[in-house]
N, C-alpha and C positions, 0 to 999 in steps of 0.2 A: 711253259717257261721254267717252272719249278721242278718238274720231274726229271730225274736223271735218266740217261739212256740205258744204264745197267746198274745193278747192285752187286757188291762182292763183300763177303764177310770181313776180309782183310786185304791189304795190298798184295800180299803173296798169293792170293787166290785169283787175282786178275790174270787172265790168260794172254800171255804175250803173242802166242800163236794166233789167237782169235783177233787181237788188235791188228797184227800184221796183215791178216786176211782182209780186214776192213780198210786197209790202206793207211793205217796209222803208222807214222814214223817218228813222231815226237810226243813226249810225255811231260806234262806239267804236274808235279807232285806236291801235295800239301805236307806240312811238317807235323804239327801237333795232333796227336791221336789218330794220325794216318800212318806216319813213318815211325814216330817215337811216342811213347806214353807221355802224358801230361807232366810238364816240368822235368823231363828226362832229356839227356843228350846222346844216349847210346841207342843206336838203331837196333831194332828187333832182329835177331839172327836170320829169321826167314825172309825178312825184308832186304837184308844185306845180300842174300843169295839171289833174290828176285831182281834187284838192281843190277847185280853183276851179270845175270842172264840177259837183262835188257841191253846192257853195254855190249855183251857178246853178240847179240842179235842185231846190233847197229842202231838201236833206238837213240835218238837225241833226248836229253832230259834236262829239265830245269826245276828247281825247288822254288815254290812261290809260297811265302808265308807272311802272315801279319805279325809275326814275332820279331823280336829285336835282332839286330845285325850279328852280334857275337854268337848267339846261340844258333842262328840259322847257318852262318858260315861254318861253324864247327861241325855241324851235322852234314852239310853239303860236302865238306872236305872229306869226311869219312866215306862218302859215296862217290867221290870224284865226279860231281856234277856242279853246274853253275847254280846260282841262287839269286833270288830277289827277296830281301827282307823288307819288313815294314810296308807290305804291299797294299794295305788298305782294301783288301777284298771285302765286298764284291765289286768295288769300283773297277771299271775295265782297264785302267792305266797299267796295273801290274800284269794283267793277262796279256795286254798288248805288248808290253816290254818282253815278256817271256816268249811270245810269238816271234818277235823280231830276233831274239837270241837263238831260237830254234831254226829260223830261216825257212819255215814251212808254211803252207797254206792252212787255213783254219780246219779244213776237212781232213788234214793229216795229223791233227793234234788231238790227244785225249787228256782230259784233266781227271786226276784221281784224288779224292778228298773225302773227309768224313762229315762235312757240314753242307746242308742243303742251301742255306742262305748266304754262304760265302763262296764255297768252292763251285757248287753247281750253278748257282745263279750268275756269278761272275763269268763262268765259262760259257754259259748259254748266250750271254750278251755278245760274245764274239763268235758264236757258231761252232764251238768245240764239242766234241764227243765227251760225254760225262759219265763217270763211274763213281757212285757213292758207296763208300765203305762204312762199316760199323766202326765206332770209336774203339781204340785199343783198350781204353778203360773209362769208367763213368765220370772221373774227375775232369773238370773243365774250368776255364775262366768264368767268372760270374756272368758276364754278358752272354757267353755261349750257352750257359744253362737256360737262359730265357729263350734263346733261339731253338734249343732242343725241344722245349715245350711245344712250340709251333710246328717243328718238324713232325712230331708225333701226331699232331692234328692232321697235317697234310699227307702223311705217309703211314697211316695206321697199320701196324702189323709188318711193315716192311723195313723199318729202321728203329729198332727197339731201344736205342740209347736214351 
């Protein structure tokens, strides 16, 4: 339940070709430390290119974040994707809403995020394919730092944050 299906150093290292080959047509993307650095609103350049490539390949995308509405909608607008702020991950409600927005079956959706106990766990509850990335930077919200400690225990050597 806790183990991701795949690991990637960063979002832009996730192979869209491989996802398409697995039948993935929709992506649920995390915001903080996956798409942008902690407390930043500018998307990393490589991630902008990756999202544009995903658009070009026909992937449907939704940003799902526990962060506040203004910040999430600002970043989602840069990427030209829908978003769900205040998602309360890992509770399944936000993931379920994202699935409805994508209009796809669970087996056609991949979730990409940097946290095992929010992104991966929540996605697994709905049967989504999961990709765990390394955080963009080591700074995090206080509660996230606690979760990172437990991530290191569950995934030694695989997720060094």
